[in-house]
FIKOLZA-1660 file (N, C-alpha, C; in steps of 0.1 Angstrom, whole numbers, plus 5000, padded with zeros to 4 digits):
% residues 123
   i   px   py   pz ch aa at
   1 4664 9493 0715  A  X  N
   1 4653 9501 0704  A  X CA
   1 4643 9504 0700  A  X  C
   2 4636 9514 0695  A  X  N
   2 4624 9514 0696  A  X CA
   2 4625 9522 0680  A  X  C
   3 4617 9516 0674  A  X  N
   3 4613 9526 0659  A  X CA
   3 4601 9529 0653  A  X  C
   4 4594 9536 0648  A  X  N
   4 4588 9542 0649  A  X CA
   4 4582 9546 0631  A  X  C
   5 4571 9544 0628  A  X  N
   5 4566 9547 0615  A  X CA
   5 4553 9556 0616  A  X  C
   6 4551 9568 0616  A  X  N
   6 4540 9575 0618  A  X CA
   6 4532 9574 0602  A  X  C
   7 4522 9580 0605  A  X  N
   7 4512 9578 0587  A  X CA
   7 4500 9590 0595  A  X  C
   8 4495 9592 0582  A  X  N
   8 4481 9596 0582  A  X CA
   8 4478 9613 0582  A  X  C
   9 4494 9615 0574  A  X  N
   9 4494 9635 0571  A  X CA
   9 4485 9634 0560  A  X  C
  10 4483 9648 0558  A  X  N
  10 4479 9652 0546  A  X CA
  10 4473 9672 0545  A  X  C
  11 4464 9672 0535  A  X  N
  11 4459 9689 0537  A  X CA
  11 4447 9687 0538  A  X  C
  12 4440 9693 0547  A  X  N
  12 4423 9696 0551  A  X CA
  12 4425 9713 0551  A  X  C
  13 4414 9720 0547  A  X  N
  13 4409 9730 0547  A  X CA
  13 4407 9734 0566  A  X  C
  14 4414 9750 0567  A  X  N
  14 4410 9752 0579  A  X CA
  14 4393 9746 0588  A  X  C
  15 4397 9740 0597  A  X  N
  15 4382 9737 0604  A  X CA
  15 4380 9722 0604  A  X  C
  16 4396 9718 0595  A  X  N
  16 4390 9701 0591  A  X CA
  16 4398 9694 0607  A  X  C
  17 4397 9684 0602  A  X  N
  17 4401 9671 0611  A  X CA
  17 4409 9658 0602  A  X  C
  18 4423 9656 0611  A  X  N
  18 4430 9643 0606  A  X CA
  18 4435 9637 0617  A  X  C
  19 4436 9619 0617  A  X  N
  19 4438 9614 0627  A  X CA
  19 4453 9607 0626  A  X  C
  20 4461 9608 0628  A  X  N
  20 4479 9604 0622  A  X CA
  20 4478 9590 0634  A  X  C
  21 4487 9584 0627  A  X  N
  21 4491 9571 0633  A  X CA
  21 4503 9568 0641  A  X  C
  22 4510 9562 0648  A  X  N
  22 4524 9560 0651  A  X CA
  22 4520 9545 0657  A  X  C
  23 4526 9539 0641  A  X  N
  23 4531 9520 0647  A  X CA
  23 4544 9520 0650  A  X  C
  24 4546 9516 0665  A  X  N
  24 4560 9513 0672  A  X CA
  24 4565 9502 0674  A  X  C
  25 4576 9493 0672  A  X  N
  25 4580 9479 0674  A  X CA
  25 4596 9483 0683  A  X  C
  26 4600 9469 0684  A  X  N
  26 4609 9468 0688  A  X CA
  26 4613 9469 0707  A  X  C
  27 4623 9478 0714  A  X  N
  27 4620 9476 0727  A  X CA
  27 4614 9482 0733  A  X  C
  28 4595 9478 0731  A  X  N
  28 4586 9488 0740  A  X CA
  28 4590 9481 0755  A  X  C
  29 4595 9476 0758  A  X  N
  29 4595 9471 0776  A  X CA
  29 4600 9481 0779  A  X  C
  30 4613 9487 0772  A  X  N
  30 4626 9499 0778  A  X CA
  30 4617 9517 0775  A  X  C
  31 4604 9513 0774  A  X  N
  31 4603 9528 0771  A  X CA
  31 4590 9534 0785  A  X  C
  32 4588 9544 0786  A  X  N
  32 4578 9549 0799  A  X CA
  32 4568 9559 0788  A  X  C
  33 4568 9564 0777  A  X  N
  33 4553 9568 0774  A  X CA
  33 4560 9568 0757  A  X  C
  34 4550 9579 0753  A  X  N
  34 4547 9579 0735  A  X CA
  34 4545 9593 0737  A  X  C
  35 4552 9603 0725  A  X  N
  35 4546 9615 0722  A  X CA
  35 4548 9620 0709  A  X  C
  36 4536 9632 0709  A  X  N
  36 4537 9636 0693  A  X CA
  36 4543 9650 0692  A  X  C
  37 4552 9651 0681  A  X  N
  37 4557 9663 0689  A  X CA
  37 4556 9669 0669  A  X  C
  38 4563 9682 0667  A  X  N
  38 4559 9687 0651  A  X CA
  38 4573 9701 0651  A  X  C
  39 4575 9702 0636  A  X  N
  39 4584 9712 0635  A  X CA
  39 4573 9715 0624  A  X  C
  40 4575 9728 0620  A  X  N
  40 4573 9735 0612  A  X CA
  40 4585 9737 0609  A  X  C
  41 4581 9748 0591  A  X  N
  41 4592 9753 0582  A  X CA
  41 4599 9762 0589  A  X  C
  42 4613 9761 0590  A  X  N
  42 4620 9776 0599  A  X CA
  42 4618 9774 0619  A  X  C
  43 4614 9764 0625  A  X  N
  43 4611 9767 0636  A  X CA
  43 4614 9758 0642  A  X  C
  44 4619 9759 0655  A  X  N
  44 4624 9742 0658  A  X CA
  44 4614 9734 0666  A  X  C
  45 4616 9720 0664  A  X  N
  45 4607 9708 0665  A  X CA
  45 4599 9712 0685  A  X  C
  46 4589 9708 0684  A  X  N
  46 4582 9713 0697  A  X CA
  46 4573 9705 0698  A  X  C
  47 4569 9699 0716  A  X  N
  47 4561 9687 0720  A  X CA
  47 4550 9694 0718  A  X  C
  48 4543 9680 0712  A  X  N
  48 4526 9685 0711  A  X CA
  48 4516 9678 0717  A  X  C
  49 4521 9669 0720  A  X  N
  49 4515 9655 0732  A  X CA
  49 4521 9647 0735  A  X  C
  50 4518 9644 0747  A  X  N
  50 4526 9630 0753  A  X CA
  50 4513 9622 0761  A  X  C
  51 4518 9606 0760  A  X  N
  51 4512 9598 0770  A  X CA
  51 4519 9590 0778  A  X  C
  52 4522 9590 0792  A  X  N
  52 4529 9588 0798  A  X CA
  52 4520 9571 0802  A  X  C
  53 4534 9562 0804  A  X  N
  53 4526 9548 0807  A  X CA
  53 4513 9549 0824  A  X  C
  54 4503 9549 0825  A  X  N
  54 4500 9546 0839  A  X CA
  54 4486 9557 0829  A  X  C
  55 4489 9566 0820  A  X  N
  55 4477 9569 0816  A  X CA
  55 4479 9589 0819  A  X  C
  56 4490 9591 0821  A  X  N
  56 4492 9607 0825  A  X CA
  56 4495 9610 0810  A  X  C
  57 4487 9622 0806  A  X  N
  57 4487 9624 0793  A  X CA
  57 4488 9646 0796  A  X  C
  58 4493 9654 0785  A  X  N
  58 4492 9665 0788  A  X CA
  58 4496 9669 0773  A  X  C
  59 4490 9684 0772  A  X  N
  59 4493 9687 0755  A  X CA
  59 4497 9699 0761  A  X  C
  60 4508 9706 0749  A  X  N
  60 4509 9721 0744  A  X CA
  60 4497 9729 0747  A  X  C
  61 4499 9738 0750  A  X  N
  61 4491 9749 0752  A  X CA
  61 4480 9753 0739  A  X  C
  62 4491 9753 0724  A  X  N
  62 4484 9760 0710  A  X CA
  62 4471 9744 0707  A  X  C
  63 4475 9737 0714  A  X  N
  63 4465 9721 0708  A  X CA
  63 4454 9719 0714  A  X  C
  64 4452 9720 0734  A  X  N
  64 4446 9721 0742  A  X CA
  64 4428 9722 0736  A  X  C
  65 4426 9709 0739  A  X  N
  65 4407 9709 0736  A  X CA
  65 4408 9708 0714  A  X  C
  66 4411 9703 0713  A  X  N
  66 4417 9701 0694  A  X CA
  66 4419 9689 0693  A  X  C
  67 4431 9687 0695  A  X  N
  67 4440 9675 0697  A  X CA
  67 4440 9665 0707  A  X  C
  68 4440 9651 0707  A  X  N
  68 4440 9639 0715  A  X CA
  68 4446 9632 0712  A  X  C
  69 4454 9626 0719  A  X  N
  69 4466 9616 0720  A  X CA
  69 4457 9603 0725  A  X  C
  70 4460 9592 0721  A  X  N
  70 4458 9582 0723  A  X CA
  70 4465 9568 0722  A  X  C
  71 4463 9555 0730  A  X  N
  71 4473 9543 0726  A  X CA
  71 4464 9531 0725  A  X  C
  72 4468 9524 0721  A  X  N
  72 4464 9513 0722  A  X CA
  72 4474 9500 0722  A  X  C
  73 4479 9498 0732  A  X  N
  73 4485 9489 0738  A  X CA
  73 4488 9476 0731  A  X  C
  74 4476 9470 0726  A  X  N
  74 4479 9458 0721  A  X CA
  74 4481 9461 0707  A  X  C
  75 4480 9473 0703  A  X  N
  75 4487 9471 0687  A  X CA
  75 4501 9482 0684  A  X  C
  76 4506 9482 0700  A  X  N
  76 4518 9489 0701  A  X CA
  76 4516 9503 0686  A  X  C
  77 4506 9512 0687  A  X  N
  77 4499 9526 0685  A  X CA
  77 4494 9535 0689  A  X  C
  78 4501 9544 0687  A  X  N
  78 4496 9556 0691  A  X CA
  78 4489 9565 0681  A  X  C
  79 4477 9571 0688  A  X  N
  79 4473 9581 0676  A  X CA
  79 4470 9598 0683  A  X  C
  80 4467 9608 0670  A  X  N
  80 4467 9616 0673  A  X CA
  80 4457 9621 0665  A  X  C
  81 4442 9625 0674  A  X  N
  81 4434 9629 0669  A  X CA
  81 4434 9647 0670  A  X  C
  82 4431 9651 0656  A  X  N
  82 4438 9665 0655  A  X CA
  82 4422 9673 0652  A  X  C
  83 4412 9678 0656  A  X  N
  83 4399 9682 0650  A  X CA
  83 4401 9699 0648  A  X  C
  84 4397 9708 0646  A  X  N
  84 4395 9725 0639  A  X CA
  84 4410 9729 0640  A  X  C
  85 4415 9723 0627  A  X  N
  85 4430 9726 0623  A  X CA
  85 4426 9738 0620  A  X  C
  86 4443 9745 0621  A  X  N
  86 4443 9756 0619  A  X CA
  86 4454 9759 0610  A  X  C
  87 4462 9769 0602  A  X  N
  87 4469 9769 0593  A  X CA
  87 4483 9767 0603  A  X  C
  88 4481 9771 0617  A  X  N
  88 4492 9773 0618  A  X CA
  88 4500 9758 0628  A  X  C
  89 4487 9750 0624  A  X  N
  89 4494 9736 0626  A  X CA
  89 4499 9728 0620  A  X  C
  90 4503 9733 0604  A  X  N
  90 4512 9730 0598  A  X CA
  90 4521 9730 0601  A  X  C
  91 4535 9715 0596  A  X  N
  91 4541 9715 0595  A  X CA
  91 4543 9696 0598  A  X  C
  92 4557 9692 0601  A  X  N
  92 4559 9678 0594  A  X CA
  92 4558 9671 0616  A  X  C
  93 4546 9663 0612  A  X  N
  93 4548 9657 0625  A  X CA
  93 4550 9643 0627  A  X  C
  94 4558 9640 0642  A  X  N
  94 4567 9633 0646  A  X CA
  94 4562 9626 0654  A  X  C
  95 4564 9610 0659  A  X  N
  95 4562 9608 0669  A  X CA
  95 4577 9595 0675  A  X  C
  96 4576 9600 0689  A  X  N
  96 4587 9587 0694  A  X CA
  96 4583 9585 0706  A  X  C
  97 4595 9577 0716  A  X  N
  97 4592 9571 0722  A  X CA
  97 4596 9579 0732  A  X  C
  98 4597 9577 0747  A  X  N
  98 4600 9586 0765  A  X CA
  98 4601 9578 0768  A  X  C
  99 4618 9581 0772  A  X  N
  99 4623 9573 0782  A  X CA
  99 4622 9582 0797  A  X  C
 100 4624 9581 0807  A  X  N
 100 4624 9584 0822  A  X CA
 100 4637 9587 0822  A  X  C
 101 4639 9597 0825  A  X  N
 101 4657 9600 0837  A  X CA
 101 4649 9603 0850  A  X  C
 102 4660 9590 0853  A  X  N
 102 4656 9590 0870  A  X CA
 102 4666 9602 0876  A  X  C
 103 4675 9610 0869  A  X  N
 103 4677 9619 0876  A  X CA
 103 4673 9632 0877  A  X  C
 104 4667 9636 0871  A  X  N
 104 4658 9641 0869  A  X CA
 104 4646 9643 0865  A  X  C
 105 4637 9631 0868  A  X  N
 105 4626 9630 0868  A  X CA
 105 4618 9637 0853  A  X  C
 106 4623 9634 0842  A  X  N
 106 4618 9644 0832  A  X CA
 106 4621 9634 0819  A  X  C
 107 4611 9633 0816  A  X  N
 107 4610 9622 0803  A  X CA
 107 4619 9630 0794  A  X  C
 108 4626 9620 0784  A  X  N
 108 4631 9626 0770  A  X CA
 108 4629 9617 0761  A  X  C
 109 4630 9624 0747  A  X  N
 109 4624 9610 0731  A  X CA
 109 4639 9605 0728  A  X  C
 110 4635 9594 0723  A  X  N
 110 4646 9587 0719  A  X CA
 110 4653 9595 0709  A  X  C
 111 4672 9592 0705  A  X  N
 111 4679 9607 0696  A  X CA
 111 4675 9596 0683  A  X  C
 112 4664 9585 0680  A  X  N
 112 4663 9584 0667  A  X CA
 112 4647 9588 0663  A  X  C
 113 4649 9593 0650  A  X  N
 113 4634 9596 0655  A  X CA
 113 4636 9591 0635  A  X  C
 114 4617 9591 0633  A  X  N
 114 4611 9589 0621  A  X CA
 114 4609 9597 0608  A  X  C
 115 4608 9590 0603  A  X  N
 115 4604 9600 0587  A  X CA
 115 4588 9613 0592  A  X  C
 116 4586 9610 0600  A  X  N
 116 4577 9620 0596  A  X CA
 116 4565 9621 0588  A  X  C
 117 4554 9627 0589  A  X  N
 117 4541 9632 0583  A  X CA
 117 4537 9644 0580  A  X  C
 118 4539 9645 0570  A  X  N
 118 4532 9663 0565  A  X CA
 118 4519 9664 0569  A  X  C
 119 4514 9677 0578  A  X  N
 119 4503 9679 0574  A  X CA
 119 4501 9697 0569  A  X  C
 120 4491 9696 0564  A  X  N
 120 4494 9710 0558  A  X CA
 120 4478 9718 0558  A  X  C
 121 4476 9729 0562  A  X  N
 121 4461 9731 0566  A  X CA
 121 4463 9745 0556  A  X  C
 122 4455 9742 0546  A  X  N
 122 4454 9755 0541  A  X CA
 122 4438 9754 0531  A  X  C
 123 4435 9766 0531  A  X  N
 123 4423 9765 0514  A  X CA
 123 4428 9775 0509  A  X  C
% end
């Protein structure tokens, strides 16, 4: 099992930047990637960005060109650099480990979620 601790959230004005960190520990050998998700009030949790072992990266259309996901394997840490933040980016941000389902070829998050970190974009 992999445990994660998210940090780096806060309140910023529109156009501002934040860098989120996700420290992972546990059975890191068992995972195939890491991802950032977010959940805004009254909305379902959505995938923001993912980085798969081997380097494949993908983003939600709403954050392309503004957010950058990266990882430091030596530190078992994943980052999310968020630039040009908008009010609609306001949400609790979570990171999670991804595992490949061989039958479907898709990646799925661990059923265990961390506490998340709150990001508020407001003037």
